[in-house]
N, CA, C and O of each residue as an XYZ file, in Angstrom:
660
protein
N      18.548    -26.923    -92.912
C      19.696    -26.215    -93.445
C      19.285    -24.770    -93.744
O      18.290    -24.524    -94.426
N      20.055    -23.835    -93.229
C      19.759    -22.434    -93.498
C      20.791    -21.873    -94.477
O      21.951    -22.285    -94.497
N      20.335    -20.933    -95.273
C      21.201    -20.248    -96.238
C      21.160    -18.760    -95.894
O      20.082    -18.217    -95.651
N      22.307    -18.097    -95.870
C      22.327    -16.664    -95.545
C      21.466    -15.834    -96.502
O      21.102    -16.293    -97.585
N      21.158    -14.638    -96.093
C      20.357    -13.719    -96.905
C      21.101    -13.326    -98.179
O      22.331    -13.333    -98.229
N      20.326    -12.985    -99.204
C      20.910    -12.568   -100.484
C      21.924    -11.447   -100.320
O      22.939    -11.424   -101.015
N      21.660    -10.515    -99.406
C      22.560     -9.375    -99.219
C      23.947     -9.826    -98.761
O      24.945     -9.184    -99.090
N      24.017    -10.906    -98.017
C      25.318    -11.417    -97.574
C      26.092    -12.012    -98.749
O      27.306    -11.834    -98.844
N      25.402    -12.710    -99.637
C      26.055    -13.216   -100.852
C      26.454    -12.060   -101.766
O      27.507    -12.098   -102.401
N      25.599    -11.022   -101.829
C      25.927     -9.846   -102.645
C      27.231     -9.214   -102.183
O      28.044     -8.794   -103.007
N      27.439     -9.143   -100.870
C      28.675     -8.554   -100.340
C      29.895     -9.342   -100.782
O      30.895     -8.757   -101.198
N      29.821    -10.669   -100.696
C      30.943    -11.511   -101.118
C      31.143    -11.391   -102.628
O      32.278    -11.302   -103.096
N      30.052    -11.387   -103.392
C      30.149    -11.247   -104.851
C      30.719     -9.882   -105.245
O      31.492     -9.785   -106.198
N      30.344     -8.838   -104.523
C      30.886     -7.505   -104.828
C      32.398     -7.450   -104.606
O      33.091     -6.655   -105.240
N      32.898     -8.279   -103.722
C      34.340     -8.308   -103.462
C      35.089     -9.238   -104.411
O      36.292     -9.076   -104.615
N      34.385    -10.216   -104.996
C      35.105    -11.245   -105.765
C      34.563    -11.540   -107.155
O      35.235    -12.228   -107.923
N      33.407    -11.064   -107.506
C      32.800    -11.478   -108.778
C      32.394    -10.311   -109.675
O      31.565    -10.488   -110.568
N      32.957     -9.130   -109.457
C      32.608     -7.999   -110.324
C      33.373     -8.075   -111.638
O      34.524     -8.509   -111.683
N      32.708     -7.643   -112.704
C      33.317     -7.537   -114.035
C      32.892     -6.206   -114.634
O      31.907     -5.599   -114.213
N      33.651     -5.770   -115.619
C      33.272     -4.565   -116.361
C      32.526     -4.963   -117.629
O      32.870     -5.945   -118.287
N      31.499     -4.184   -117.957
C      30.796     -4.413   -119.215
C      31.416     -3.547   -120.307
O      32.392     -2.841   -120.057
N      30.867     -3.595   -121.492
C      31.429     -2.883   -122.653
C      31.430     -1.370   -122.470
O      32.212     -0.674   -123.118
N      30.569     -0.847   -121.600
C      30.502      0.598   -121.396
C      31.367      1.070   -120.229
O      31.441      2.266   -119.947
N      32.024      0.116   -119.548
C      32.838      0.473   -118.381
C      32.101      0.342   -117.063
O      32.686      0.530   -115.997
N      30.812      0.017   -117.135
C      30.052     -0.215   -115.906
C      30.446     -1.550   -115.288
O      31.192     -2.322   -115.891
N      29.950     -1.820   -114.094
C      30.285     -3.077   -113.420
C      29.032     -3.896   -113.165
O      27.937     -3.356   -113.010
N      29.211     -5.197   -113.125
C      28.117     -6.119   -112.822
C      28.699     -7.334   -112.099
O      29.896     -7.606   -112.183
N      27.842     -8.052   -111.397
C      28.250     -9.289   -110.738
C      28.154    -10.414   -111.765
O      27.103    -10.642   -112.362
N      29.253    -11.098   -111.953
C      29.316    -12.166   -112.942
C      28.855    -13.486   -112.336
O      29.452    -13.981   -111.380
N      27.801    -14.046   -112.890
C      27.320    -15.366   -112.497
C      27.220    -15.517   -110.977
O      27.677    -16.508   -110.406
N      26.624    -14.532   -110.345
C      26.592    -14.539   -108.878
C      25.638    -15.580   -108.288
O      25.670    -15.807   -107.079
N      24.800    -16.212   -109.089
C      23.911    -17.259   -108.574
C      24.692    -18.486   -108.124
O      24.172    -19.299   -107.359
N      25.936    -18.635   -108.585
C      26.717    -19.806   -108.182
C      27.043    -19.794   -106.687
O      27.201    -20.860   -106.092
N      27.147    -18.623   -106.070
C      27.474    -18.545   -104.641
C      26.442    -19.236   -103.760
O      26.792    -20.155   -103.018
N      25.173    -18.816   -103.820
C      24.154    -19.488   -103.009
C      23.993    -20.965   -103.372
O      23.736    -21.793   -102.497
N      24.142    -21.299   -104.657
C      24.017    -22.698   -105.080
C      25.117    -23.554   -104.448
O      24.836    -24.611   -103.884
N      26.368    -23.097   -104.543
C      27.484    -23.859   -103.969
C      27.374    -23.936   -102.451
O      27.642    -24.981   -101.859
N      26.983    -22.844   -101.827
C      26.782    -22.837   -100.373
C      25.763    -23.919    -99.997
O      26.014    -24.737    -99.111
N      24.607    -23.913   -100.684
C      23.535    -24.863   -100.365
C      23.970    -26.312   -100.616
O      23.644    -27.197    -99.825
N      24.698    -26.561   -101.702
C      25.188    -27.910   -101.983
C      26.108    -28.410   -100.877
O      25.981    -29.545   -100.417
N      27.032    -27.557   -100.455
C      27.966    -27.952    -99.400
C      27.233    -28.144    -98.077
O      27.490    -29.110    -97.359
N      26.329    -27.235    -97.754
C      25.583    -27.360    -96.494
C      24.741    -28.632    -96.470
O      24.649    -29.292    -95.435
N      24.129    -28.983    -97.599
C      23.246    -30.156    -97.651
C      24.017    -31.465    -97.760
O      23.672    -32.441    -97.094
N      25.048    -31.496    -98.585
C      25.783    -32.742    -98.850
C      26.930    -32.996    -97.868
O      27.356    -34.138    -97.697
N      27.430    -31.941    -97.223
C      28.487    -32.034    -96.211
C      29.746    -32.748    -96.722
O      30.240    -33.662    -96.062
N      30.265    -32.348    -97.875
C      31.460    -33.009    -98.403
C      32.691    -32.711    -97.551
O      32.824    -31.628    -96.982
N      33.582    -33.688    -97.475
C      34.847    -33.482    -96.770
C      35.934    -33.001    -97.722
O      36.832    -32.263    -97.317
N      35.858    -33.411    -98.979
C      36.873    -33.050    -99.968
C      36.172    -32.485   -101.206
O      35.446    -33.191   -101.905
N      36.407    -31.199   -101.458
C      35.840    -30.533   -102.618
C      36.981    -30.182   -103.561
O      38.051    -29.759   -103.123
N      36.748    -30.359   -104.859
C      37.708    -29.974   -105.885
C      37.057    -28.922   -106.768
O      35.986    -29.147   -107.331
N      37.711    -27.774   -106.884
C      37.204    -26.693   -107.733
C      38.213    -26.436   -108.841
O      39.407    -26.282   -108.583
N      37.728    -26.391   -110.068
C      38.546    -26.043   -111.225
C      38.297    -24.573   -111.534
O      37.188    -24.193   -111.908
N      39.330    -23.747   -111.379
C      39.208    -22.319   -111.679
C      38.874    -21.501   -110.451
O      37.701    -21.288   -110.144
N      39.893    -21.041   -109.747
C      39.683    -20.231   -108.550
C      39.178    -18.841   -108.902
O      38.311    -18.297   -108.217
N      39.729    -18.257   -109.989
C      39.392    -16.871   -110.310
C      39.738    -15.974   -109.139
O      40.857    -16.014   -108.628
N      38.790    -15.171   -108.718
C      39.020    -14.339   -107.535
C      38.412    -14.954   -106.279
O      38.470    -14.366   -105.200
N      37.819    -16.160   -106.431
C      37.475    -16.941   -105.262
C      36.028    -16.976   -104.821
O      35.737    -17.522   -103.757
N      35.111    -16.421   -105.589
C      33.728    -16.393   -105.136
C      33.199    -17.794   -104.799
O      32.617    -17.994   -103.734
N      33.398    -18.752   -105.692
C      32.913    -20.108   -105.449
C      33.561    -20.747   -104.238
O      32.872    -21.261   -103.357
N      34.891    -20.716   -104.192
C      35.620    -21.339   -103.077
C      35.234    -20.693   -101.746
O      35.045    -21.388   -100.748
N      35.118    -19.381   -101.734
C      34.770    -18.692   -100.485
C      33.356    -19.037   -100.022
O      33.123    -19.206    -98.825
N      32.410    -19.143   -100.957
C      31.041    -19.503   -100.563
C      30.975    -20.930   -100.034
O      30.229    -21.208    -99.095
N      31.754    -21.844   -100.630
C      31.779    -23.214   -100.116
C      32.442    -23.270    -98.744
O      31.971    -23.978    -97.854
N      33.533    -22.528    -98.570
C      34.221    -22.488    -97.272
C      33.323    -21.863    -96.212
O      33.323    -22.304    -95.062
N      32.568    -20.853    -96.581
C      31.604    -20.210    -95.683
C      30.601    -21.241    -95.173
O      30.318    -21.304    -93.976
N      30.062    -22.052    -96.093
C      29.102    -23.091    -95.697
C      29.747    -24.092    -94.744
O      29.136    -24.507    -93.759
N      30.982    -24.473    -95.044
C      31.672    -25.421    -94.157
C      31.844    -24.834    -92.759
O      31.633    -25.520    -91.759
N      32.225    -23.571    -92.698
C      32.448    -22.926    -91.394
C      31.146    -22.821    -90.605
O      31.115    -23.149    -89.418
N      30.083    -22.373    -91.243
C      28.805    -22.179    -90.553
C      28.193    -23.506    -90.103
O      27.593    -23.585    -89.031
N      28.346    -24.546    -90.924
C      27.690    -25.820    -90.640
C      28.614    -26.848    -89.991
O      28.278    -28.030    -89.917
N      29.776    -26.400    -89.523
C      30.677    -27.283    -88.784
C      31.234    -28.433    -89.596
O      31.455    -29.520    -89.062
N      31.461    -28.209    -90.873
C      32.014    -29.246    -91.750
C      33.533    -29.091    -91.754
O      34.042    -28.014    -92.066
N      34.240    -30.124    -91.422
C      35.695    -30.013    -91.281
C      36.448    -30.225    -92.591
O      37.660    -30.436    -92.570
N      35.769    -30.175    -93.707
C      36.374    -30.461    -94.999
C      37.262    -29.356    -95.540
O      37.469    -28.320    -94.909
N      37.783    -29.619    -96.743
C      38.632    -28.648    -97.437
C      38.183    -28.501    -98.887
O      37.568    -29.396    -99.467
N      38.508    -27.353    -99.444
C      38.270    -27.071   -100.854
C      39.626    -26.913   -101.509
O      40.342    -25.951   -101.231
N      39.989    -27.851   -102.383
C      41.207    -27.728   -103.182
C      40.800    -27.015   -104.457
O      39.992    -27.532   -105.229
N      41.351    -25.835   -104.683
C      40.952    -25.031   -105.826
C      42.145    -24.796   -106.740
O      43.200    -24.339   -106.300
N      41.966    -25.111   -108.015
C      43.056    -25.094   -108.994
C      42.939    -23.859   -109.888
O      41.862    -23.540   -110.391
N      44.070    -23.172   -110.078
C      44.108    -22.043   -111.005
C      45.510    -21.913   -111.575
O      46.490    -22.302   -110.939
N      45.598    -21.364   -112.772
C      46.905    -21.102   -113.378
C      47.601    -19.921   -112.722
O      48.830    -19.855   -112.703
N      46.823    -18.990   -112.186
C      47.389    -17.785   -111.562
C      47.777    -18.106   -110.120
O      46.931    -18.536   -109.337
N      49.047    -17.903   -109.759
C      49.473    -18.181   -108.386
C      48.725    -17.326   -107.355
O      48.350    -16.188   -107.636
N      48.519    -17.875   -106.192
C      47.784    -17.219   -105.109
C      48.416    -15.879   -104.710
O      47.714    -14.961   -104.286
N      49.720    -15.773   -104.846
C      50.426    -14.550   -104.426
C      50.676    -13.565   -105.558
O      51.235    -12.494   -105.318
N      50.276    -13.894   -106.788
C      50.491    -12.973   -107.907
C      49.470    -11.847   -107.863
O      48.266    -12.075   -107.744
N      49.974    -10.649   -107.961
C      49.112     -9.466   -107.947
C      48.538     -9.221   -109.343
O      49.222     -9.412   -110.349
N      47.286     -8.800   -109.390
C      46.639     -8.381   -110.635
C      45.616     -7.307   -110.284
O      45.325     -7.093   -109.107
N      45.072     -6.637   -111.281
C      44.095     -5.584   -111.022
C      42.800     -6.210   -110.505
O      42.152     -6.992   -111.201
N      42.442     -5.857   -109.285
C      41.290     -6.435   -108.599
C      40.157     -5.416   -108.590
O      40.285     -4.339   -108.008
N      39.057     -5.759   -109.234
C      37.872     -4.911   -109.287
C      36.913     -5.366   -108.190
O      36.570     -6.545   -108.100
N      36.489     -4.425   -107.366
C      35.560     -4.774   -106.286
C      34.734     -3.558   -105.885
O      35.055     -2.419   -106.224
N      33.655     -3.840   -105.148
C      32.794     -2.782   -104.619
C      32.654     -3.004   -103.128
O      32.425     -4.125   -102.674
N      32.794     -1.925   -102.367
C      32.544     -1.987   -100.923
C      31.670     -0.795   -100.547
O      31.120     -0.121   -101.418
N      31.547     -0.540    -99.255
C      30.668      0.548    -98.797
C      31.106      1.924    -99.295
O      30.312      2.865    -99.267
N      32.350      2.061    -99.750
C      32.856      3.344   -100.270
C      32.699      3.485   -101.777
O      32.955      4.558   -102.324
N      32.279      2.412   -102.463
C      32.097      2.478   -103.909
C      32.882      1.408   -104.646
O      33.296      0.405   -104.065
N      33.083      1.643   -105.963
C      33.792      0.700   -106.823
C      35.257      1.096   -106.881
O      35.596      2.274   -106.998
N      36.133      0.074   -106.794
C      37.579      0.300   -106.794
C      38.245     -0.717   -107.696
O      37.717     -1.802   -107.939
N      39.414     -0.347   -108.186
C      40.266     -1.294   -108.892
C      41.680     -1.011   -108.442
O      42.191      0.097   -108.609
N      42.309     -2.026   -107.868
C      43.662     -1.846   -107.350
C      44.419     -3.155   -107.460
O      43.811     -4.225   -107.478
N      45.728     -3.083   -107.533
C      46.506     -4.323   -107.588
C      46.428     -5.075   -106.256
O      46.573     -4.491   -105.182
N      46.197     -6.371   -106.359
C      46.177     -7.216   -105.169
C      46.322     -8.662   -105.611
O      46.008     -9.010   -106.749
N      46.793     -9.492   -104.711
C      46.796    -10.936   -104.933
C      45.579    -11.515   -104.230
O      45.000    -10.886   -103.344
N      45.197    -12.721   -104.634
C      44.106    -13.390   -103.910
C      44.469    -13.520   -102.442
O      43.663    -13.230   -101.559
N      45.692    -13.960   -102.197
C      46.111    -14.190   -100.817
C      45.912    -12.954    -99.937
O      45.300    -13.043    -98.873
N      46.421    -11.813   -100.373
C      46.318    -10.628    -99.508
C      44.893    -10.065    -99.477
O      44.439     -9.601    -98.431
N      44.189    -10.099   -100.603
C      42.818     -9.581   -100.627
C      41.927    -10.420    -99.718
O      41.177     -9.882    -98.903
N      42.014    -11.733    -99.861
C      41.195    -12.610    -99.023
C      41.513    -12.405    -97.548
O      40.613    -12.269    -96.720
N      42.797    -12.385    -97.234
C      43.204    -12.284    -95.822
C      42.680    -11.001    -95.178
O      42.360    -10.987    -93.990
N      42.592     -9.928    -95.958
C      42.158     -8.651    -95.384
C      40.631     -8.500    -95.319
O      40.137     -7.555    -94.704
N      39.877     -9.414    -95.944
C      38.438     -9.200    -96.021
C      37.548    -10.372    -95.617
O      36.341    -10.200    -95.449
N      38.121    -11.546    -95.461
C      37.287    -12.715    -95.174
C      37.742    -13.406    -93.893
O      38.919    -13.347    -93.536
N      36.807    -14.064    -93.201
C      37.132    -14.714    -91.924
C      38.164    -15.836    -92.079
O      38.169    -16.581    -93.060
N      39.004    -15.921    -91.104
C      40.032    -16.960    -91.078
C      39.399    -18.356    -91.135
O      39.955    -19.270    -91.743
N      38.237    -18.511    -90.500
C      37.544    -19.807    -90.498
C      37.195    -20.259    -91.916
O      37.106    -21.458    -92.177
N      36.997    -19.317    -92.826
C      36.754    -19.676    -94.222
C      38.078    -20.037    -94.886
O      38.202    -21.077    -95.534
N      39.058    -19.165    -94.716
C      40.323    -19.302    -95.440
C      41.076    -20.571    -95.075
O      41.768    -21.139    -95.920
N      40.955    -21.025    -93.838
C      41.695    -22.225    -93.440
C      41.124    -23.488    -94.077
O      41.741    -24.549    -93.983
N      39.968    -23.399    -94.718
C      39.380    -24.548    -95.401
C      39.749    -24.595    -96.883
O      39.455    -25.579    -97.561
N      40.388    -23.546    -97.391
C      40.720    -23.454    -98.814
C      42.190    -23.794    -99.032
O      43.076    -23.238    -98.382
N      42.429    -24.720    -99.961
C      43.791    -25.119   -100.332
C      44.018    -24.688   -101.774
O      43.593    -25.384   -102.697
N      44.689    -23.539   -101.988
C      44.932    -23.075   -103.353
C      46.035    -23.906   -104.014
O      47.091    -24.139   -103.426
N      45.772    -24.344   -105.237
C      46.732    -25.132   -106.002
C      46.973    -24.453   -107.342
O      46.036    -23.981   -107.986
N      48.221    -24.407   -107.753
C      48.587    -23.709   -108.981
C      49.016    -24.708   -110.043
O      49.756    -25.652   -109.769
N      48.533    -24.479   -111.267
C      48.981    -25.302   -112.379
C      47.860    -25.651   -113.323
O      46.721    -25.210   -113.170
N      48.214    -26.459   -114.306
C      47.223    -26.966   -115.260
C      46.424    -28.066   -114.571
O      46.980    -28.886   -113.840
N      45.140    -28.073   -114.805
C      44.259    -28.973   -114.059
C      44.659    -30.436   -114.193
O      44.626    -31.165   -113.201
N      45.032    -30.886   -115.378
C      45.363    -32.308   -115.557
C      46.513    -32.719   -114.654
O      46.436    -33.751   -113.986
N      47.581    -31.925   -114.624
C      48.721    -32.328   -113.794
C      48.420    -32.187   -112.311
O      48.878    -33.000   -111.509
N      47.655    -31.164   -111.936
C      47.311    -31.002   -110.517
C      46.411    -32.150   -110.060
O      46.621    -32.713   -108.985
N      45.417    -32.498   -110.865
C      44.514    -33.594   -110.497
C      45.277    -34.913   -110.432
O      45.032    -35.723   -109.538
N      46.191    -35.136   -111.359
C      46.998    -36.364   -111.327
C      47.776    -36.453   -110.009
O      47.813    -37.505   -109.371
N      48.388    -35.352   -109.616
C      49.131    -35.318   -108.354
C      48.191    -35.541   -107.160
O      48.526    -36.281   -106.234
N      47.019    -34.900   -107.185
C      46.053    -35.075   -106.094
C      45.588    -36.524   -105.986
O      45.440    -37.045   -104.880
N      45.362    -37.161   -107.093
C      44.879    -38.549   -107.076
C      45.928    -39.492   -106.492
O      45.575    -40.503   -105.885
N      47.201    -39.177   -106.666
C      48.261    -39.986   -106.057
C      48.300    -39.791   -104.548
O      48.605    -40.720   -103.801
N      47.986    -38.566   -104.103
C      48.132    -38.211   -102.695
C      46.842    -38.307   -101.882
O      46.897    -38.363   -100.653
N      45.702    -38.326   -102.531
C      44.420    -38.232   -101.825
C      43.541    -39.446   -102.116
O      43.868    -40.285   -102.955
N      42.450    -39.514   -101.420
C      41.521    -40.626   -101.595
C      40.351    -40.288   -102.507
O      39.461    -41.120   -102.679
N      40.319    -39.119   -103.087
C      39.227    -38.735   -103.972
C      38.488    -37.520   -103.450
O      38.884    -36.903   -102.461
N      37.413    -37.193   -104.133
C      36.648    -35.996   -103.812
C      35.173    -36.326   -103.729
O      34.669    -37.196   -104.439
N      34.487    -35.609   -102.840
C      33.055    -35.808   -102.658
C      32.234    -34.887   -103.558
O      31.069    -35.166   -103.843
N      32.841    -33.798   -104.000
C      32.150    -32.810   -104.818
C      33.182    -32.116   -105.693
O      34.256    -31.749   -105.218
N      32.861    -31.933   -106.968
C      33.731    -31.181   -107.870
C      32.916    -30.078   -108.531
O      31.759    -30.278   -108.901
N      33.533    -28.923   -108.671
C      32.912    -27.774   -109.332
C      33.825    -27.357   -110.472
O      34.952    -26.922   -110.237
N      33.350    -27.485   -111.704
C      34.132    -27.160   -112.893
C      33.793    -25.741   -113.319
O      32.699    -25.476   -113.816
N      34.746    -24.825   -113.119
C      34.536    -23.413   -113.446
C      35.854    -22.777   -113.885
O      36.120    -21.613   -113.589
N      36.675    -23.554   -114.596
C      37.954    -23.030   -115.089
C      37.737    -22.367   -116.436
O      36.950    -21.427   -116.551
N      38.429    -22.851   -117.450
C      38.236    -22.320   -118.800
C      36.806    -22.539   -119.246
O      36.234    -23.600   -118.996
N      36.221    -21.551   -119.904
C      34.803    -21.610   -120.233
C      34.537    -22.019   -121.671
O      33.410    -21.902   -122.152
N      35.567    -22.500   -122.361
C      35.316    -23.042   -123.693
C      34.986    -24.527   -123.551
O      35.291    -25.143   -122.530
N      34.370    -25.088   -124.569
C      33.892    -26.477   -124.517
C      35.022    -27.473   -124.254
O      34.863    -28.392   -123.450
N      36.155    -27.297   -124.924
C      37.264    -28.254   -124.779
C      37.820    -28.248   -123.352
O      38.043    -29.308   -122.767
N      38.042    -27.058   -122.797
C      38.609    -26.975   -121.449
C      37.627    -27.497   -120.401
O      38.011    -28.248   -119.505
N      36.371    -27.100   -120.514
C      35.368    -27.569   -119.559
C      35.218    -29.085   -119.639
O      35.101    -29.750   -118.610
N      35.220    -29.637   -120.853
C      35.127    -31.086   -121.019
C      36.332    -31.798   -120.425
O      36.199    -32.834   -119.773
N      37.501    -31.234   -120.658
C      38.736    -31.796   -120.102
C      38.674    -31.814   -118.579
O      39.006    -32.821   -117.954
N      38.248    -30.700   -117.978
C      38.174    -30.622   -116.518
C      37.107    -31.580   -115.975
O      37.297    -32.194   -114.925
N      36.012    -31.702   -116.676
C      34.963    -32.631   -116.238
C      35.480    -34.073   -116.250
O      35.224    -34.829   -115.313
N      36.193    -34.450   -117.287
C      36.778    -35.794   -117.347
C      37.816    -35.999   -116.246
O      37.887    -37.071   -115.644
N      38.617    -34.970   -115.989
C      39.618    -35.071   -114.914
C      38.927    -35.253   -113.564
O      39.390    -36.030   -112.728
N      37.833    -34.546   -113.350
C      37.098    -34.649   -112.079
C      36.484    -36.042   -111.930
O      36.458    -36.599   -110.833
N      35.998    -36.593   -113.022
C      35.360    -37.905   -112.977
C      36.376    -39.012   -112.726
O      36.043    -40.074   -112.199
N      37.615    -38.744   -113.111
C      38.759    -39.603   -112.833
C      38.684    -40.979   -113.319
O      39.617    -41.757   -113.118
């Protein structure tokens, strides 16, 4: 199993995982999750992945990237309260520097990431409990779950229990 170079993950993180610090500077937030999720998907080859908390998509995109590169025909169902088409201020860095502009996940992803990645991601909107309940009625389960929604103890615990089903 091969994993892309750090610089390739840095590029994806610069587009999806930048945050501002207290001084107004920017940093990559928890960018180690990208290579970790990529490696897990490449090694375990899950067909059905459930992600709690899409955010701007760093985790989902890295998992979809692994699926595309390693010929895994699976999907990533990613749950978030923010609709895929809702615009918000998007902070990112590219070869021209740091930018912040209104964009939705849908349009930002479509303009910057390969279609082979995007066709593996199924964005779902809503509260995790109700979305997971609906998924369990319609699906046969999940091979891998990534809990990265609300970062307080109660929300993370709730999502972990929902994933365990």
